C-alpha positions as CSV (number, residue, x, y, z in Angstrom):
1,M,13.6,10.5,5.7
2,K,11.9,8.0,3.8
3,Y,8.4,6.3,4.6
4,F,6.8,3.2,3.3
5,L,3.1,3.2,3.1
6,L,1.2,-0.3,2.9
7,L,-2.2,-0.1,1.8
8,A,-4.6,-2.5,3.1
9,S,-8.6,-3.0,2.6
10,E,-10.9,-4.9,4.3
11,A,-11.7,-7.3,1.6
12,A,-15.7,-7.8,2.5
13,E,-15.9,-4.2,2.4
14,Y,-14.3,-3.5,-1.1
15,G,-14.4,-6.7,-2.5
16,P,-11.8,-7.6,-5.6
17,W,-10.6,-4.8,-7.7
18,E,-12.4,-6.8,-10.9
19,G,-15.8,-7.0,-9.2
20,R,-16.0,-3.1,-8.5
21,T,-18.3,-1.4,-10.8
22,P,-16.1,1.1,-13.3
23,E,-17.4,4.0,-11.2
24,S,-16.3,2.5,-8.1
25,Q,-12.6,2.2,-9.7
26,E,-12.4,5.6,-11.3
27,E,-13.5,7.5,-7.9
28,E,-10.7,5.2,-6.0
29,M,-8.4,5.6,-8.7
30,A,-8.9,9.6,-8.6
31,K,-8.1,9.5,-4.7
32,H,-4.5,7.8,-6.0
33,F,-4.1,10.6,-8.2
34,A,-5.3,13.3,-5.9
35,F,-2.5,11.8,-3.4
36,G,-0.2,11.6,-6.3
37,E,-0.6,15.9,-7.4
38,A,-0.5,16.9,-3.5
39,C,2.5,15.0,-3.0
40,E,4.1,16.6,-6.1
41,A,3.0,20.1,-4.6
42,A,4.3,19.5,-0.9
43,E,7.5,21.3,0.0
44,G,10.1,18.9,0.8
45,V,8.5,15.9,-0.6
46,E,9.2,13.6,-3.2
47,F,7.3,10.3,-4.6
48,V,9.9,7.8,-4.5
49,S,7.7,4.7,-5.8
50,G,4.1,2.9,-5.3
51,E,2.7,0.1,-6.9
52,A,-0.6,-1.5,-7.1
53,L,-0.3,-5.3,-6.1
54,G,-2.3,-8.4,-7.0
55,D,-4.9,-9.7,-4.6
56,G,-3.4,-12.7,-1.9
57,S,-4.6,-15.5,-4.2
58,M,-1.6,-14.7,-6.4
59,A,0.7,-14.4,-3.9
60,T,3.8,-17.2,-3.2
61,T,5.4,-17.1,0.3
62,M,9.0,-18.5,1.3
63,R,9.0,-19.4,4.8
64,V,12.4,-20.8,6.7
65,V,11.5,-23.6,9.2
66,D,14.5,-25.5,10.9
67,G,16.2,-24.0,8.2
68,E,14.6,-25.6,5.2
69,H,12.7,-23.3,2.7
70,T,9.1,-24.1,2.0
71,I,7.3,-22.3,-0.6
72,T,3.4,-22.1,-0.7
73,D,0.9,-20.2,-3.1
74,G,-1.4,-17.7,-1.0
75,P,-1.2,-14.9,1.0
76,F,1.3,-15.0,3.9
77,A,-1.8,-15.4,6.7
78,E,-5.2,-16.2,6.5
79,A,-6.9,-12.6,6.9
80,A,-9.8,-10.5,6.1
81,E,-7.3,-7.5,4.9
82,Q,-5.9,-7.6,1.6
83,I,-2.6,-6.0,1.0
84,G,-3.5,-3.3,-1.9
85,G,-0.4,-1.8,-3.0
86,F,2.1,0.4,-1.6
87,Y,3.9,3.9,-1.4
88,V,7.4,5.4,-0.9
89,L,8.1,8.9,0.0
90,E,10.5,11.2,0.6
91,A,9.4,13.6,3.2
92,P,10.4,16.1,5.8
93,S,8.4,14.7,8.7
94,L,5.9,11.7,9.4
95,D,3.4,14.5,10.1
96,V,3.6,15.5,6.4
97,V,3.2,11.7,5.3
98,V,0.0,11.2,7.8
99,E,-1.5,14.6,5.9
100,L,-1.0,13.3,2.7
101,A,-2.4,9.8,3.2
102,K,-6.1,11.2,4.7
103,I,-6.5,11.7,1.0
104,L,-5.8,8.0,0.1
105,P,-9.2,5.6,-0.1
106,G,-10.5,4.5,3.5
107,Y,-7.4,2.0,3.5
108,D,-5.7,0.7,6.7
109,I,-2.4,2.6,6.1
110,D,0.9,1.3,7.7
111,I,2.8,3.9,7.9
112,R,6.9,3.1,8.6
113,P,10.2,4.8,8.2
114,V,12.6,3.2,5.6
115,M,16.1,2.8,7.8
116,D,19.1,3.3,6.4
117,V,21.2,0.6,6.9
118,G,24.2,1.3,4.6
């Protein structure tokens, strides 16, 4: 089954990527690299995709209200948490994904199965 992992962090705790020290950036990236290596080593796990995302100030939000599309700049909702990136894994079980996700930095991680609707 495929699983989607959405990575969110408390903006006040970590601050924007550009404002972090090089040491802090290296420490966080090392955890992402370790996660990738652990995925490669795990039996039955395939790393499908993963990307870092621009911060909420770079977002464009499209909403449909009464059948009309509206476009606004900025994140979907005002929140202290910022979406930082995502991963998609093919894995034999949720338990395997949860164990692998523990390697990542201290994000709030929303893990969801990817539904096969085709």
